[in-house]
N, C-alpha and C positions, 0 to 999 in steps of 0.2 A: 637696461639690465635684463638679461634673459637667463632663464634657468636651463639646465641641460635637458635636452629633449629625450635622452636615453634613460628609460626607467627599467629596462629589462637587462638580461645578461648577468644577473647576480650582483650588480652594483647597488650599493645603498645610496639612495637619492637624498640629498640634503637641499632644501630650498635655500636660495641665496640670502634671504632675510630670516633671522630667527629672533623671536621675541621671548625672552626668558621669563620664568615665573615671577610673580609679584614678590617684592621684598616685604619684610615685616616692619612694623613701626607706625608712627603717627602719620607719615606722608609716604605711603607705599608707591613704588614705581616699578617698571619693568625695564630691564636692560635690553637694548636693541643692538643686534649685530648684523652687518651686511658682509657677506663672504668671509665670515669668521672674524671680522674686525669690529670692535665696539664703536658705535657711532653716537651713543647717548642714552639718556634716561627718558622713558616715556611715562607720562602720568595719565594718558588717555589715548584713544585711537587717533586723535588729531595729531598727536606728536609722532606716532608711527608713520602716518601718512606724510607728514612734513619731512621726516628723514628720507623717505623714499623719493619724494619730489626733489630734494637736494641731491640725491644720487642719480637723478635723471629719469625717473618714472613719472610721466606727466599726470596720468590718471591711475594711481595705484589701486588695485583691487585687493583689499586686505583679507578677503575671503578666498583668494586663490591659493590653494595649497602648493602649487608649483612656484609661487613667489614668496609666500610667508608661512613660516612654521611657528605656530603658537605653542609654547611649552608651559605647562602648569595651568592650563585653562585657555579658553578661547578669547576672542576680542572683548568679551563682556566682563572678564575677570580682572579686577584691578586691586584687589586686596586679598590677604590670606585668611581673613575671618569672615 
C-alpha cells in the first residue's frame, strides 16, 4: 500500500489509513478506514497494526503521516476522558 507521492500543486493529501477519534462509553474504540473503507474497530495500536498487515503492509510504521492519519488524538489516545 503506497500513499500518493504528490503533496504539492494545491491537492489536499489524505493518508491511505485514517484512525478516527475514540468513541465514548465503557469500552471505547477507534474506527479504522483504509482508502475510505471501514475495516474495523481498534482498541489499541496493536489492532491498527494488524489491520495494516492484513492489507499487505508487512512492517507498518504507525508514526508515518504519509501512511496513517490519526484524528482526535495520536496513537496514545484511546478514550475521550
